Structures are given as structure tokens and as C-alpha cells.
All heavy atoms as TSV, in Angstrom:
chain	resi	resn	atom	element	x	y	z
A	1	MET	N	N	88.646	88.915	102.367
A	1	MET	CA	C	89.924	89.415	102.077
A	1	MET	C	C	90.091	89.703	100.694
A	1	MET	O	O	89.139	89.271	99.890
A	1	MET	CB	C	90.944	88.419	102.562
A	1	MET	CG	C	90.994	88.279	104.031
A	1	MET	SD	S	92.559	87.431	104.579
A	1	MET	CE	C	92.639	87.928	106.277
A	2	GLY	N	N	91.185	90.356	100.330
A	2	GLY	CA	C	91.450	90.658	98.968
A	2	GLY	C	C	91.636	89.407	98.058
A	2	GLY	O	O	91.333	88.323	98.250
A	3	SER	N	N	92.196	89.686	96.808
A	3	SER	CA	C	92.315	88.674	95.840
A	3	SER	C	C	93.403	87.640	96.256
A	3	SER	O	O	93.601	86.608	95.689
A	3	SER	CB	C	92.561	89.197	94.425
A	3	SER	OG	O	93.672	90.053	94.486
A	4	TYR	N	N	94.271	88.040	97.225
A	4	TYR	CA	C	95.404	87.149	97.574
A	4	TYR	C	C	95.418	87.186	99.076
A	4	TYR	O	O	95.356	88.112	99.844
A	4	TYR	CB	C	96.731	87.677	97.124
A	4	TYR	CG	C	97.923	86.942	97.624
A	4	TYR	CD1	C	98.289	85.651	96.993
A	4	TYR	CD2	C	98.692	87.419	98.623
A	4	TYR	CE1	C	99.253	84.979	97.523
A	4	TYR	CE2	C	99.806	86.677	99.136
A	4	TYR	CZ	C	100.150	85.463	98.598
A	4	TYR	OH	O	101.119	84.718	99.029
A	5	SER	N	N	95.445	85.860	99.635
A	5	SER	CA	C	95.530	85.793	101.068
A	5	SER	C	C	96.488	84.653	101.268
A	5	SER	O	O	96.415	83.649	100.825
A	5	SER	CB	C	94.210	85.392	101.598
A	5	SER	OG	O	94.280	85.184	103.070
A	6	LYS	N	N	97.532	84.757	102.188
A	6	LYS	CA	C	98.455	83.859	102.564
A	6	LYS	C	C	98.180	83.563	104.072
A	6	LYS	O	O	98.291	84.412	104.899
A	6	LYS	CB	C	99.939	84.194	102.464
A	6	LYS	CG	C	100.838	83.208	102.859
A	6	LYS	CD	C	102.304	83.439	102.509
A	6	LYS	CE	C	103.172	82.369	103.099
A	6	LYS	NZ	N	104.519	82.336	102.457
A	7	THR	N	N	97.996	82.225	104.368
A	7	THR	CA	C	97.735	81.824	105.836
A	7	THR	C	C	99.036	81.310	106.238
A	7	THR	O	O	99.652	80.371	105.730
A	7	THR	CB	C	96.673	80.714	105.829
A	7	THR	OG1	O	95.424	81.371	105.378
A	7	THR	CG2	C	96.346	80.327	107.324
A	8	ILE	N	N	99.490	81.892	107.364
A	8	ILE	CA	C	100.731	81.286	108.150
A	8	ILE	C	C	100.253	80.654	109.362
A	8	ILE	O	O	99.683	81.323	110.299
A	8	ILE	CB	C	101.667	82.400	108.353
A	8	ILE	CG1	C	102.214	83.011	106.999
A	8	ILE	CG2	C	103.004	81.906	109.069
A	8	ILE	CD1	C	103.092	84.267	107.177
A	9	LYS	N	N	100.543	79.369	109.441
A	9	LYS	CA	C	100.108	78.676	110.623
A	9	LYS	C	C	100.962	79.049	111.787
A	9	LYS	O	O	102.201	79.271	111.762
A	9	LYS	CB	C	100.125	77.141	110.378
A	9	LYS	CG	C	99.089	76.753	109.278
A	9	LYS	CD	C	99.275	75.253	109.084
A	9	LYS	CE	C	98.256	74.958	108.066
A	9	LYS	NZ	N	98.510	73.886	107.157
A	10	HIS	N	N	100.301	79.082	113.011
A	10	HIS	CA	C	101.107	79.358	114.276
A	10	HIS	C	C	102.304	78.399	114.402
A	10	HIS	O	O	103.419	78.877	114.841
A	10	HIS	CB	C	100.216	79.186	115.467
A	10	HIS	CG	C	100.806	79.463	116.718
A	10	HIS	ND1	N	101.403	78.554	117.545
A	10	HIS	CD2	C	101.107	80.541	117.431
A	10	HIS	CE1	C	101.898	79.030	118.606
A	10	HIS	NE2	N	101.729	80.322	118.578
A	11	LYS	N	N	102.107	77.178	114.146
A	11	LYS	CA	C	103.212	76.193	114.171
A	11	LYS	C	C	104.393	76.625	113.302
A	11	LYS	O	O	105.610	76.540	113.693
A	11	LYS	CB	C	102.755	74.839	113.850
A	11	LYS	CG	C	103.769	73.679	114.210
A	11	LYS	CD	C	103.181	72.340	114.001
A	11	LYS	CE	C	104.060	71.226	114.425
A	11	LYS	NZ	N	103.568	69.916	114.345
A	12	GLU	N	N	104.035	77.097	112.156
A	12	GLU	CA	C	105.204	77.617	111.199
A	12	GLU	C	C	105.979	78.699	111.820
A	12	GLU	O	O	107.182	78.718	111.720
A	12	GLU	CB	C	104.542	77.954	109.933
A	12	GLU	CG	C	105.519	78.327	108.804
A	12	GLU	CD	C	104.917	78.872	107.451
A	12	GLU	OE1	O	103.596	78.648	107.296
A	12	GLU	OE2	O	105.516	79.494	106.762
A	13	LEU	N	N	105.171	79.645	112.397
A	13	LEU	CA	C	105.927	80.749	113.138
A	13	LEU	C	C	106.700	80.355	114.313
A	13	LEU	O	O	107.914	80.726	114.533
A	13	LEU	CB	C	104.883	81.813	113.593
A	13	LEU	CG	C	104.384	82.775	112.509
A	13	LEU	CD1	C	103.240	83.534	113.030
A	13	LEU	CD2	C	105.439	83.646	111.939
A	14	SER	N	N	106.116	79.554	115.196
A	14	SER	CA	C	106.756	79.169	116.497
A	14	SER	C	C	107.943	78.179	116.270
A	14	SER	O	O	108.851	78.231	117.079
A	14	SER	CB	C	105.803	78.635	117.440
A	14	SER	OG	O	105.280	77.376	116.907
A	15	MET	N	N	108.002	77.458	115.204
A	15	MET	CA	C	109.099	76.556	115.039
A	15	MET	C	C	110.204	77.156	114.134
A	15	MET	O	O	111.235	76.477	113.943
A	15	MET	CB	C	108.501	75.294	114.447
A	15	MET	CG	C	107.670	74.482	115.269
A	15	MET	SD	S	106.972	72.941	114.578
A	15	MET	CE	C	108.553	72.003	114.974
A	16	ASN	N	N	109.967	78.244	113.770
A	16	ASN	CA	C	110.972	78.896	112.826
A	16	ASN	C	C	111.791	80.036	113.509
A	16	ASN	O	O	111.212	81.028	113.935
A	16	ASN	CB	C	110.276	79.530	111.593
A	16	ASN	CG	C	111.158	80.025	110.502
A	16	ASN	OD1	O	112.366	80.061	110.760
A	16	ASN	ND2	N	110.671	80.322	109.433
A	17	PRO	N	N	113.022	79.912	113.849
A	17	PRO	CA	C	113.716	80.826	114.613
A	17	PRO	C	C	114.039	82.103	113.871
A	17	PRO	O	O	114.238	83.125	114.392
A	17	PRO	CB	C	115.054	80.113	114.938
A	17	PRO	CG	C	115.301	79.123	113.846
A	17	PRO	CD	C	113.873	78.709	113.551
A	18	GLN	N	N	114.034	82.090	112.420
A	18	GLN	CA	C	114.113	83.314	111.632
A	18	GLN	C	C	112.773	83.792	111.337
A	18	GLN	O	O	111.766	83.113	111.132
A	18	GLN	CB	C	114.781	82.801	110.339
A	18	GLN	CG	C	116.233	82.174	110.670
A	18	GLN	CD	C	117.133	83.275	111.081
A	18	GLN	OE1	O	117.020	83.755	112.112
A	18	GLN	NE2	N	118.216	83.445	110.303
A	19	PRO	N	N	112.763	85.193	111.186
A	19	PRO	CA	C	111.515	85.756	110.684
A	19	PRO	C	C	111.088	85.225	109.268
A	19	PRO	O	O	111.882	84.995	108.486
A	19	PRO	CB	C	111.788	87.216	110.615
A	19	PRO	CG	C	113.116	87.416	111.424
A	19	PRO	CD	C	113.809	86.130	111.387
A	20	ILE	N	N	109.734	85.193	109.199
A	20	ILE	CA	C	109.249	84.852	107.827
A	20	ILE	C	C	109.146	86.095	107.138
A	20	ILE	O	O	108.552	87.151	107.490
A	20	ILE	CB	C	107.817	84.215	108.004
A	20	ILE	CG1	C	107.936	82.844	108.710
A	20	ILE	CG2	C	107.149	84.028	106.628
A	20	ILE	CD1	C	106.751	82.311	109.143
A	21	ASP	N	N	109.699	86.138	105.829
A	21	ASP	CA	C	109.791	87.192	104.983
A	21	ASP	C	C	108.626	87.342	103.941
A	21	ASP	O	O	108.388	86.282	103.356
A	21	ASP	CB	C	111.057	87.236	104.142
A	21	ASP	CG	C	111.438	88.408	103.413
A	21	ASP	OD1	O	111.029	89.519	103.907
A	21	ASP	OD2	O	112.174	88.343	102.434
A	22	LEU	N	N	107.936	88.490	104.033
A	22	LEU	CA	C	106.790	88.679	103.102
A	22	LEU	C	C	107.168	89.940	102.167
A	22	LEU	O	O	106.605	90.953	102.431
A	22	LEU	CB	C	105.567	88.816	103.828
A	22	LEU	CG	C	105.149	87.692	104.658
A	22	LEU	CD1	C	104.047	88.012	105.618
A	22	LEU	CD2	C	104.825	86.410	103.879
A	23	PRO	N	N	107.984	89.778	101.243
A	23	PRO	CA	C	108.455	90.851	100.404
A	23	PRO	C	C	107.475	91.604	99.578
A	23	PRO	O	O	107.636	92.776	99.250
A	23	PRO	CB	C	109.592	90.325	99.577
A	23	PRO	CG	C	109.281	88.836	99.420
A	23	PRO	CD	C	108.635	88.495	100.632
A	24	SER	N	N	106.297	90.995	99.225
A	24	SER	CA	C	105.342	91.453	98.260
A	24	SER	C	C	104.305	92.385	99.149
A	24	SER	O	O	103.413	92.996	98.532
A	24	SER	CB	C	104.667	90.476	97.465
A	24	SER	OG	O	103.983	89.616	98.307
A	25	VAL	N	N	104.373	92.367	100.494
A	25	VAL	CA	C	103.395	93.072	101.319
A	25	VAL	C	C	103.690	94.650	101.218
A	25	VAL	O	O	104.777	95.021	101.431
A	25	VAL	CB	C	103.422	92.622	102.719
A	25	VAL	CG1	C	102.588	93.474	103.599
A	25	VAL	CG2	C	103.040	91.124	102.872
A	26	THR	N	N	102.677	95.363	100.791
A	26	THR	CA	C	102.785	96.839	100.719
A	26	THR	C	C	101.875	97.484	101.775
A	26	THR	O	O	101.968	98.785	101.902
A	26	THR	CB	C	102.491	97.301	99.323
A	26	THR	OG1	O	101.078	96.949	98.967
A	26	THR	CG2	C	103.416	96.752	98.321
A	27	ARG	N	N	100.965	96.875	102.442
A	27	ARG	CA	C	100.028	97.470	103.383
A	27	ARG	C	C	99.911	96.611	104.676
A	27	ARG	O	O	100.025	95.430	104.676
A	27	ARG	CB	C	98.633	97.536	102.779
A	27	ARG	CG	C	98.611	98.428	101.581
A	27	ARG	CD	C	97.226	98.555	101.039
A	27	ARG	NE	N	96.605	97.229	100.562
A	27	ARG	CZ	C	96.707	96.759	99.322
A	27	ARG	NH1	N	97.381	97.436	98.444
A	27	ARG	NH2	N	96.191	95.629	99.022
A	28	LEU	N	N	99.737	97.256	105.853
A	28	LEU	CA	C	99.704	96.587	107.065
A	28	LEU	C	C	98.572	97.218	107.805
A	28	LEU	O	O	98.449	98.495	107.905
A	28	LEU	CB	C	100.948	96.666	107.859
A	28	LEU	CG	C	100.850	96.326	109.320
A	28	LEU	CD1	C	100.660	94.834	109.530
A	28	LEU	CD2	C	102.094	96.763	110.074
A	29	GLU	N	N	97.594	96.439	108.278
A	29	GLU	CA	C	96.452	96.935	109.015
A	29	GLU	C	C	96.358	96.027	110.284
A	29	GLU	O	O	96.406	94.909	110.219
A	29	GLU	CB	C	95.141	96.841	108.299
A	29	GLU	CG	C	95.083	97.733	107.077
A	29	GLU	CD	C	93.725	97.779	106.446
A	29	GLU	OE1	O	92.897	96.946	106.626
A	29	GLU	OE2	O	93.647	98.677	105.468
A	30	ILE	N	N	96.165	96.614	111.479
A	30	ILE	CA	C	95.859	95.974	112.693
A	30	ILE	C	C	94.394	96.361	113.071
A	30	ILE	O	O	94.101	97.544	113.217
A	30	ILE	CB	C	96.840	96.390	113.818
A	30	ILE	CG1	C	98.292	96.005	113.377
A	30	ILE	CG2	C	96.468	95.724	115.096
A	30	ILE	CD1	C	99.384	96.385	114.383
A	31	ILE	N	N	93.662	95.291	113.283
A	31	ILE	CA	C	92.096	95.417	113.512
A	31	ILE	C	C	91.846	94.865	114.894
A	31	ILE	O	O	92.316	93.843	115.215
A	31	ILE	CB	C	91.430	94.705	112.461
A	31	ILE	CG1	C	91.934	94.991	111.030
A	31	ILE	CG2	C	89.904	94.898	112.593
A	31	ILE	CD1	C	91.782	96.350	110.486
A	32	ASP	N	N	91.090	95.643	115.596
A	32	ASP	CA	C	90.549	95.082	116.891
A	32	ASP	C	C	88.978	95.099	116.805
A	32	ASP	O	O	88.483	95.298	115.747
A	32	ASP	CB	C	91.095	95.769	118.060
A	32	ASP	CG	C	90.487	97.265	118.351
A	32	ASP	OD1	O	89.541	97.568	117.503
A	32	ASP	OD2	O	91.026	97.907	119.150
A	33	SER	N	N	88.323	94.792	117.877
A	33	SER	CA	C	86.786	94.675	117.826
A	33	SER	C	C	86.180	95.950	117.457
A	33	SER	O	O	84.925	95.967	117.036
A	33	SER	CB	C	86.303	94.122	119.129
A	33	SER	OG	O	86.707	95.104	120.187
A	34	ASN	N	N	86.878	97.129	117.513
A	34	ASN	CA	C	86.303	98.383	117.157
A	34	ASN	C	C	86.688	98.803	115.731
A	34	ASN	O	O	86.257	99.921	115.350
A	34	ASN	CB	C	86.805	99.490	118.081
A	34	ASN	CG	C	86.145	99.166	119.498
A	34	ASN	OD1	O	85.074	98.888	119.626
A	34	ASN	ND2	N	87.143	99.245	120.480
A	35	GLY	N	N	87.499	98.096	115.020
A	35	GLY	CA	C	87.892	98.383	113.708
A	35	GLY	C	C	89.361	98.583	113.623
A	35	GLY	O	O	90.142	98.141	114.441
A	36	ARG	N	N	89.877	99.331	112.658
A	36	ARG	CA	C	91.254	99.612	112.393
A	36	ARG	C	C	91.852	100.451	113.469
A	36	ARG	O	O	91.313	101.527	113.768
A	36	ARG	CB	C	91.434	100.202	110.986
A	36	ARG	CG	C	92.907	100.354	110.643
A	36	ARG	CD	C	93.226	101.072	109.326
A	36	ARG	NE	N	92.464	100.462	108.264
A	36	ARG	CZ	C	91.893	101.187	107.318
A	36	ARG	NH1	N	91.967	102.553	107.308
A	36	ARG	NH2	N	91.300	100.662	106.337
A	37	VAL	N	N	92.897	99.991	114.050
A	37	VAL	CA	C	93.639	100.721	115.057
A	37	VAL	C	C	94.963	101.286	114.543
A	37	VAL	O	O	95.632	102.185	115.087
A	37	VAL	CB	C	93.761	99.976	116.396
A	37	VAL	CG1	C	92.504	99.751	117.050
A	37	VAL	CG2	C	94.554	98.702	116.192
A	38	TYR	N	N	95.440	100.536	113.470
A	38	TYR	CA	C	96.740	101.065	112.863
A	38	TYR	C	C	96.669	100.737	111.350
A	38	TYR	O	O	96.302	99.683	111.041
A	38	TYR	CB	C	97.899	100.366	113.538
A	38	TYR	CG	C	99.294	100.653	112.937
A	38	TYR	CD1	C	99.946	101.807	113.325
A	38	TYR	CD2	C	99.841	99.973	112.060
A	38	TYR	CE1	C	101.269	102.250	112.862
A	38	TYR	CE2	C	101.105	100.133	111.521
A	38	TYR	CZ	C	101.737	101.253	111.930
A	38	TYR	OH	O	102.950	101.626	111.335
A	39	GLY	N	N	97.163	101.689	110.568
A	39	GLY	CA	C	97.288	101.324	109.257
A	39	GLY	C	C	98.567	101.964	108.605
A	39	GLY	O	O	98.803	103.062	108.988
A	40	ARG	N	N	99.216	101.270	107.728
A	40	ARG	CA	C	100.386	101.774	107.080
A	40	ARG	C	C	100.362	101.314	105.679
A	40	ARG	O	O	100.158	100.082	105.429
A	40	ARG	CB	C	101.657	101.146	107.830
A	40	ARG	CG	C	102.944	101.625	107.325
A	40	ARG	CD	C	103.388	102.992	108.016
A	40	ARG	NE	N	104.667	103.401	107.459
A	40	ARG	CZ	C	105.801	103.296	108.092
A	40	ARG	NH1	N	105.876	102.823	109.311
A	40	ARG	NH2	N	106.920	103.705	107.505
A	41	PHE	N	N	100.446	102.145	104.750
A	41	PHE	CA	C	100.304	101.809	103.337
A	41	PHE	C	C	101.322	102.101	102.426
A	41	PHE	O	O	101.207	102.201	101.166
A	41	PHE	CB	C	98.947	102.546	102.837
A	41	PHE	CG	C	97.763	102.289	103.659
A	41	PHE	CD1	C	97.381	103.165	104.665
A	41	PHE	CD2	C	97.139	101.115	103.568
A	41	PHE	CE1	C	96.304	102.890	105.458
A	41	PHE	CE2	C	96.044	100.718	104.412
A	41	PHE	CZ	C	95.659	101.776	105.388
A	42	ASP	N	N	102.577	102.222	102.915
A	42	ASP	CA	C	103.790	102.592	102.103
A	42	ASP	C	C	104.880	101.614	102.322
A	42	ASP	O	O	106.033	101.902	102.350
A	42	ASP	CB	C	104.242	103.981	102.428
A	42	ASP	CG	C	104.699	104.184	103.970
A	42	ASP	OD1	O	104.385	103.249	104.780
A	42	ASP	OD2	O	105.442	105.100	104.145
A	43	LEU	N	N	104.593	100.260	102.476
A	43	LEU	CA	C	105.549	99.267	102.919
A	43	LEU	C	C	106.229	98.737	101.687
A	43	LEU	O	O	105.683	98.776	100.479
A	43	LEU	CB	C	104.931	98.145	103.624
A	43	LEU	CG	C	104.168	98.449	104.855
A	43	LEU	CD1	C	103.719	97.234	105.665
A	43	LEU	CD2	C	105.064	99.304	105.797
A	44	ASN	N	N	107.396	98.282	101.869
A	44	ASN	CA	C	108.225	97.570	100.726
A	44	ASN	C	C	108.584	96.190	101.211
A	44	ASN	O	O	109.631	95.728	101.097
A	44	ASN	CB	C	109.469	98.407	100.536
A	44	ASN	CG	C	110.056	98.021	99.111
A	44	ASN	OD1	O	109.423	97.493	98.260
A	44	ASN	ND2	N	111.310	98.254	99.094
A	45	GLY	N	N	107.616	95.509	101.909
A	45	GLY	CA	C	107.884	94.250	102.546
A	45	GLY	C	C	107.674	94.265	103.942
A	45	GLY	O	O	107.613	95.290	104.620
A	46	LEU	N	N	107.676	93.031	104.543
A	46	LEU	CA	C	107.409	92.824	105.989
A	46	LEU	C	C	107.902	91.484	106.438
A	46	LEU	O	O	108.031	90.480	105.636
A	46	LEU	CB	C	105.906	92.914	106.116
A	46	LEU	CG	C	105.058	92.305	107.291
A	46	LEU	CD1	C	105.384	92.918	108.564
A	46	LEU	CD2	C	103.543	92.419	107.047
A	47	GLN	N	N	108.378	91.403	107.597
A	47	GLN	CA	C	108.834	90.080	108.207
A	47	GLN	C	C	107.905	89.897	109.514
A	47	GLN	O	O	107.727	90.886	110.332
A	47	GLN	CB	C	110.256	90.143	108.562
A	47	GLN	CG	C	111.266	90.154	107.418
A	47	GLN	CD	C	112.690	90.044	107.784
A	47	GLN	OE1	O	112.972	90.496	108.875
A	47	GLN	NE2	N	113.437	89.636	106.889
A	48	ILE	N	N	107.650	88.682	109.830
A	48	ILE	CA	C	106.884	88.272	110.989
A	48	ILE	C	C	107.781	87.322	111.794
A	48	ILE	O	O	108.403	86.419	111.253
A	48	ILE	CB	C	105.618	87.501	110.576
A	48	ILE	CG1	C	104.686	88.399	109.760
A	48	ILE	CG2	C	104.887	86.949	111.934
A	48	ILE	CD1	C	103.493	87.682	109.182
A	49	SER	N	N	107.817	87.558	113.121
A	49	SER	CA	C	108.564	86.810	114.051
A	49	SER	C	C	107.768	86.667	115.362
A	49	SER	O	O	107.163	87.532	115.815
A	49	SER	CB	C	109.881	87.445	114.367
A	49	SER	OG	O	110.612	86.750	115.191
A	50	ILE	N	N	107.867	85.362	115.857
A	50	ILE	CA	C	107.310	85.062	117.251
A	50	ILE	C	C	108.444	84.999	118.167
A	50	ILE	O	O	109.450	84.194	117.931
A	50	ILE	CB	C	106.434	83.831	117.328
A	50	ILE	CG1	C	105.214	84.037	116.394
A	50	ILE	CG2	C	106.067	83.473	118.715
A	50	ILE	CD1	C	103.911	83.882	116.977
A	51	GLN	N	N	108.461	85.757	119.272
A	51	GLN	CA	C	109.639	85.723	120.126
A	51	GLN	C	C	109.118	85.514	121.605
A	51	GLN	O	O	107.915	85.540	121.944
A	51	GLN	CB	C	110.381	87.011	120.008
A	51	GLN	CG	C	111.005	87.172	118.523
A	51	GLN	CD	C	111.757	88.424	118.510
A	51	GLN	OE1	O	111.823	89.320	119.321
A	51	GLN	NE2	N	112.200	88.759	117.225
A	52	ASP	N	N	110.062	85.530	122.568
A	52	ASP	CA	C	109.841	85.548	124.044
A	52	ASP	C	C	108.875	84.387	124.366
A	52	ASP	O	O	107.784	84.549	124.876
A	52	ASP	CB	C	109.246	86.760	124.417
A	52	ASP	CG	C	110.026	88.058	124.019
A	52	ASP	OD1	O	111.221	88.023	124.185
A	52	ASP	OD2	O	109.509	89.099	123.727
A	53	ASP	N	N	109.359	83.170	124.069
A	53	ASP	CA	C	108.594	81.876	124.316
A	53	ASP	C	C	107.158	82.003	123.775
A	53	ASP	O	O	106.275	81.669	124.578
A	53	ASP	CB	C	108.562	81.673	125.883
A	53	ASP	CG	C	109.969	81.409	126.393
A	53	ASP	OD1	O	110.649	80.653	125.762
A	53	ASP	OD2	O	110.261	81.796	127.592
A	54	GLN	N	N	107.015	82.488	122.475
A	54	GLN	CA	C	105.797	82.614	121.864
A	54	GLN	C	C	104.762	83.592	122.573
A	54	GLN	O	O	103.629	83.427	122.278
A	54	GLN	CB	C	105.169	81.158	121.787
A	54	GLN	CG	C	106.056	80.187	121.012
A	54	GLN	CD	C	105.356	78.867	120.830
A	54	GLN	OE1	O	104.210	78.627	121.235
A	54	GLN	NE2	N	106.111	77.968	120.296
A	55	ARG	N	N	105.216	84.539	123.267
A	55	ARG	CA	C	104.355	85.560	123.870
A	55	ARG	C	C	104.353	86.900	123.131
A	55	ARG	O	O	103.507	87.688	123.292
A	55	ARG	CB	C	104.789	85.812	125.287
A	55	ARG	CG	C	104.528	84.638	126.223
A	55	ARG	CD	C	105.105	84.848	127.540
A	55	ARG	NE	N	106.506	85.239	127.375
A	55	ARG	CZ	C	107.371	85.501	128.361
A	55	ARG	NH1	N	106.929	85.445	129.612
A	55	ARG	NH2	N	108.515	85.714	128.174
A	56	THR	N	N	105.372	87.058	122.174
A	56	THR	CA	C	105.470	88.290	121.522
A	56	THR	C	C	105.387	88.099	119.999
A	56	THR	O	O	106.205	87.228	119.433
A	56	THR	CB	C	106.774	89.040	121.899
A	56	THR	OG1	O	106.741	89.225	123.272
A	56	THR	CG2	C	106.823	90.399	121.276
A	57	LEU	N	N	104.553	88.817	119.259
A	57	LEU	CA	C	104.485	88.830	117.832
A	57	LEU	C	C	105.122	90.078	117.409
A	57	LEU	O	O	104.703	91.129	117.773
A	57	LEU	CB	C	103.116	88.722	117.200
A	57	LEU	CG	C	102.908	88.912	115.812
A	57	LEU	CD1	C	103.504	87.749	115.070
A	57	LEU	CD2	C	101.416	89.063	115.401
A	58	LYS	N	N	106.210	90.022	116.568
A	58	LYS	CA	C	106.796	91.194	116.095
A	58	LYS	C	C	106.695	91.285	114.505
A	58	LYS	O	O	106.830	90.271	113.834
A	58	LYS	CB	C	108.356	91.233	116.536
A	58	LYS	CG	C	108.567	91.396	117.865
A	58	LYS	CD	C	110.075	91.717	118.254
A	58	LYS	CE	C	110.236	91.898	119.730
A	58	LYS	NZ	N	111.602	92.068	120.098
A	59	LEU	N	N	106.364	92.503	114.087
A	59	LEU	CA	C	106.309	92.748	112.704
A	59	LEU	C	C	107.495	93.722	112.328
A	59	LEU	O	O	107.477	94.823	112.915
A	59	LEU	CB	C	104.968	93.363	112.342
A	59	LEU	CG	C	103.728	92.572	112.677
A	59	LEU	CD1	C	102.417	93.208	112.288
A	59	LEU	CD2	C	103.694	91.134	111.825
A	60	PHE	N	N	108.325	93.358	111.436
A	60	PHE	CA	C	109.425	94.239	111.026
A	60	PHE	C	C	109.058	94.735	109.664
A	60	PHE	O	O	108.915	93.944	108.619
A	60	PHE	CB	C	110.713	93.467	110.975
A	60	PHE	CG	C	111.050	92.910	112.287
A	60	PHE	CD1	C	110.683	91.583	112.603
A	60	PHE	CD2	C	111.881	93.634	113.161
A	60	PHE	CE1	C	111.051	91.029	113.856
A	60	PHE	CE2	C	112.198	93.085	114.406
A	60	PHE	CZ	C	111.864	91.813	114.750
A	61	ILE	N	N	108.802	96.114	109.470
A	61	ILE	CA	C	108.336	96.668	108.284
A	61	ILE	C	C	109.474	97.260	107.557
A	61	ILE	O	O	110.361	97.796	108.063
A	61	ILE	CB	C	107.206	97.593	108.453
A	61	ILE	CG1	C	107.529	98.734	109.431
A	61	ILE	CG2	C	105.937	96.900	109.070
A	61	ILE	CD1	C	106.439	99.806	109.554
A	62	GLU	N	N	109.402	97.301	106.236
A	62	GLU	CA	C	110.372	97.978	105.332
A	62	GLU	C	C	109.661	99.015	104.648
A	62	GLU	O	O	108.678	98.811	103.953
A	62	GLU	CB	C	110.966	96.936	104.376
A	62	GLU	CG	C	111.544	95.748	104.901
A	62	GLU	CD	C	113.026	95.607	104.632
A	62	GLU	OE1	O	113.465	96.409	103.876
A	62	GLU	OE2	O	113.606	94.753	105.271
A	63	SER	N	N	109.960	100.294	104.884
A	63	SER	CA	C	109.345	101.370	104.218
A	63	SER	C	C	109.958	101.612	102.855
A	63	SER	O	O	111.018	101.350	102.592
A	63	SER	CB	C	109.557	102.641	105.074
A	63	SER	OG	O	108.905	102.463	106.227
A	64	LYS	N	N	109.084	102.195	101.946
A	64	LYS	CA	C	109.457	102.491	100.632
A	64	LYS	C	C	110.442	103.747	100.600
A	64	LYS	O	O	110.391	104.524	101.533
A	64	LYS	CB	C	108.343	102.810	99.746
A	64	LYS	CG	C	107.572	101.637	99.456
A	64	LYS	CD	C	106.471	101.969	98.481
A	64	LYS	CE	C	105.746	100.781	98.033
A	64	LYS	NZ	N	104.670	100.975	97.131
């Protein structure tokens, strides 16, 4: 990974009813076994939330 990496534990997400705010994130990549399937490089922050009895991971992105 790059020069900065923040690890968010599953327990931290699942026990927190509010989204976790990551205001310094400017890029989002989703990677599967074949490589990058989604990339967005114009973000102005991001929030992470686990919903639906921990079955759904939602990313709320803020565009520049």
C-alpha cells in the first residue's frame, strides 16, 4: 500500500451506528481477483457504513 494506510476493524464498523468519516480520502478503488473493477480519483472524502445486520457495506463518497 501507499505511504499511509488506516486499518478499520470489522468490530469498529459493526458496533458504530454512524458512518466512519474519512475526510482525507481522495481516491477509491475496488479490487477483485481479476484486478481493479472500479476506480474514482476525484473524491473529497468518504464515509464507510455497515448496514442491514452487517450484510451490506456502503461507501458514501463526496465528489470535488
